[in-house]
C-alpha positions in Angstrom: -29.3 -23.1 14.6 -27.5 -22.8 17.9 -25.0 -20.5 16.0 -27.9 -18.3 14.8 -28.8 -18.0 18.5 -25.6 -17.3 19.6 -24.5 -13.7 21.0 -22.1 -14.6 23.9 -18.5 -16.2 23.2 -20.5 -19.3 25.4 -22.7 -19.7 23.0 -19.7 -19.7 20.1 -18.1 -21.9 22.0 -21.4 -24.4 22.7 -22.0 -24.5 19.0 -18.6 -25.7 17.7 -18.1 -28.5 20.7 -22.0 -29.1 18.9 -20.5 -29.0 15.6 -17.2 -30.9 16.4 -19.0 -33.9 18.0 -21.4 -34.1 14.7 -18.1 -33.9 12.2 -16.7 -36.8 14.1 -19.7 -38.6 13.8 -21.0 -37.7 10.6 -17.5 -38.3 8.8 -16.9 -42.3 9.2 -20.2 -42.9 8.5 -20.2 -40.3 4.9 -16.5 -41.9 3.9 -18.3 -45.3 4.6 -21.1 -44.6 2.4 -19.0 -43.1 -0.1 -16.9 -45.5 -0.6 -19.6 -48.2 -1.1 -21.8 -46.2 -3.5 -18.8 -44.3 -5.4 -16.8 -47.0 -7.8 -13.4 -47.6 -6.6 -12.0 -45.8 -9.7 -14.4 -43.0 -9.4 -13.2 -42.2 -6.0 -10.9 -39.8 -6.9 -13.3 -37.8 -9.3 -16.2 -38.0 -7.3 -13.9 -36.1 -4.4 -12.6 -34.0 -6.7 -15.6 -32.6 -8.3 -18.4 -33.0 -4.5 -15.6 -32.5 -1.9 -13.1 -30.0 -2.1 -13.8 -26.9 -4.2 -15.2 -28.2 -6.7 -18.1 -27.7 -9.4 -21.0 -27.5 -7.0 -18.9 -25.4 -4.4 -18.0 -22.5 -6.4 -20.3 -20.8 -6.5 -21.4 -20.9 -2.5 -19.5 -17.8 -1.2 -20.2 -15.1 -4.0 -24.0 -16.3 -3.1 -23.1 -16.5 0.6 -21.3 -12.9 0.4 -24.6 -11.6 -2.1 -27.3 -12.7 0.8 -25.1 -11.3 3.7 -25.5 -8.1 2.1 -28.6 -7.9 0.8 -30.5 -9.4 3.0 -28.8 -9.8 6.3 -25.7 -11.9 8.0 -27.7 -14.4 9.5 -29.2 -15.4 6.3 -26.9 -18.0 4.8 -26.9 -19.8 7.5 -30.7 -20.0 8.5 -30.9 -21.1 4.6 -28.0 -23.5 5.1 -30.2 -24.9 8.0 -33.3 -25.1 6.9 -31.8 -27.2 3.8 -29.9 -29.4 6.2 -33.2 -30.2 7.9 -35.0 -30.6 4.7 -32.6 -33.3 3.5 -33.2 -35.6 6.8 -36.7 -36.0 5.4 -35.1 -38.7 2.3 -32.2 -39.5 4.6 -34.0 -41.0 7.2 -37.0 -42.4 4.4 -34.9 -43.9 1.8 -31.3 -44.6 3.8 -31.4 -47.7 6.2 -29.0 -50.3 7.2 -29.4 -53.5 5.9 -30.7 -56.4 7.7 -28.5 -58.9 8.2 -27.9 -61.6 10.9 -24.1 -62.4 10.6 -23.0 -65.4 13.1 -19.9 -64.6 15.0 -17.4 -67.1 12.8 -18.5 -64.7 9.7 -18.1 -61.8 11.4 -14.6 -62.0 12.1 -14.2 -62.9 8.7 -15.5 -59.5 7.6 -13.6 -57.8 10.0 -10.1 -59.9 8.9 -10.8 -59.1 5.6 -11.4 -55.0 6.0 
């Protein structure tokens, strides 16, 4: 949303600073979630299909270019930001950290295993 409103260098600089902070906070949590959910033997397949230039991201540049040309340069970014805002609702409702209490000895054992 900051990117859509920026029209000066300072605005774009602020946008990239916020983006960098967001990626820095999100990446470790995302990697941890993926490592817990995807079976160990399927991590490579998952990464190939969903994280790099895989099946889902293949048509994205074409669709973005069509939206850019037919509507406006802001349209692809607006749709992406709306989709991100919509995904917040199911994430907030369904992805919860388990409520477990562990003692310091158990915590040290868990940290030693990792």
